[in-house]
C-alpha positions, 0 to 999 in steps of 0.5 A: 366079830360083828361084820361091818359093811363098808364102801370100797376104798373107804380107808378114812372110815376104817382107820376110825373105827379101828381107833374109836371101836376096835382098839378101846372097846373090842381089844380093851387097850388103855389110851396111852397104848392107843395113842402109840398105834395111832403114831405108827399108822399116822407115820405109814400113811404120811410115808405113803402120802409122799407119792400119792396125795393123802386124799387120793389114797385108798385101801389098794395103796396098802401093800406088803411092799409099802410096809417094807419100805416104810420100816426100811425108812424108818430104820434109815432116816428116822434111825429107829432101832430094830426094837423100835421097827419091830414094834411099828411092824406089830402095830401094822400087822394088827391093823391089817388083821382087822382089815382082813376081818372088815374088808374080806374082798382084799384078803389076799393083799392083806395076808402078804403083810404077815409074810414080812419078818421082824428084824433080829434084836441084838441080846442085851441083858436085862439092866437092874440095881443091886439092893445097895444101889436101891438103898442109895436112891431112897437115901437120897430123897429129902422126906422132911418136905411134902415133895420128898414125902411123895417122891419116897412113897412113889418109889417105894410103891414102884419097887415094891409092886414092880408096876409099869410107870403107867400103872403107877400113874394110874392108881387111885386111892380106892385101888389101895387096901392099907389094912391087912392084908396090905395090897394094891390094885394094879391096871395092867395092859389090855385092862387087866387087873392084878392084886399085889401085896404091900409091904408094911414100909410101902403102906406106911410111906403111902399113908404119910404121903396121903396125910401130907397132901393136906386136901382132906380126905381123898375120894376113891377115885383121886389119883394117889400120885399127883404132881406139883399143881395137883394132876395126875403124876404122868409117866414123864413126871415119875421118870424125871423124879427118879432120874433126880434121885439117881443123880443124887445117889451116885455120891454113895453108889458110883456104879449108877453113873454107869447105868441107864435107869428109868422106871422099867429098870426098877421093874426089872429089879423087883423081879431080880430081888424077888427071884434072888430071895427065892420067890417062886417064878410063877408068883413072880409072874403074876406079881408082874403081870406077865402073860407069857411065863417065858418072859419071866423065864429071862430073869431065871436065865440071868440069875443062873448066869450070874451063879455060874459066873460066881462059881467060876470065879471061886474055882482054884486056878490051875495055872502056875504063875511065873514070879515076874507076873503081875496079879492084875490086867487092866396134812388134811383128811385122815392125818388131820383126824389122827393128829387130833384123835388123841385129844378127844 
């Protein structure tokens, strides 16, 4: 990394360089990820400005203790769960790591932040949908309308590829190959791309949607999935579409009403269904774009637990039941700049 000399206490310059150069250029992060980083830094600086005017904050103000206090404040006053506070801590550690390179005179000060430990996150089993539940969701789509054709294609694409919500929104017409071998190119985290095979049913649904758009031949740079006004579909739009059909699908699959479902649930569903179909774990890793195989291995553990529970249920009972027993049991400056950064 090229070292840039900055004046002592030049907090504003370093924050600007972090967001304008380091994150997008050197780390290759995507815009929505950078905005998430911005929100955490903004919250942290606002927290510091409670005691010191924002104009008087300097690099000396950034201490490990202030990080600890900020994280605790987020947990208590903002009611952030452990997972959220850990994400905020990871962002701050990234920022402090950047400061260590750019401002080596304060390395001892910045190093202390890396001793701040993340909170323990309670284990929660991955939520995914059964095949019958996915079938009910697809069956709730009225494919006789243009909107229904788009929604069916988007849901099929989401389930087929296991794409993250933003990855689906970023897919362009040029990212598709609708001739054999059928495939789609997804743009994942850190500007990494991967190719995912498409099922013939998915390719057919996409072709029907492209014809239904009625705007002539789309260019390669056009977003594949658009909203009612013709703009690129957003993550929030995708979530709304999915939740809408889940609501209708509950009539045929009541179990859906008990689950908290979002686009990422479909990603988990894709992984589990691939695993249950006998697809090798390394292929699933590449399919989902996981950096670490341990992330993918989590699905294997869930699958093994399910098999173990099924075996236990199948074991003959060794207990002698009595005949009477029943069988069942029931501001300005840096903050101002951060506020407008995402709109640039």
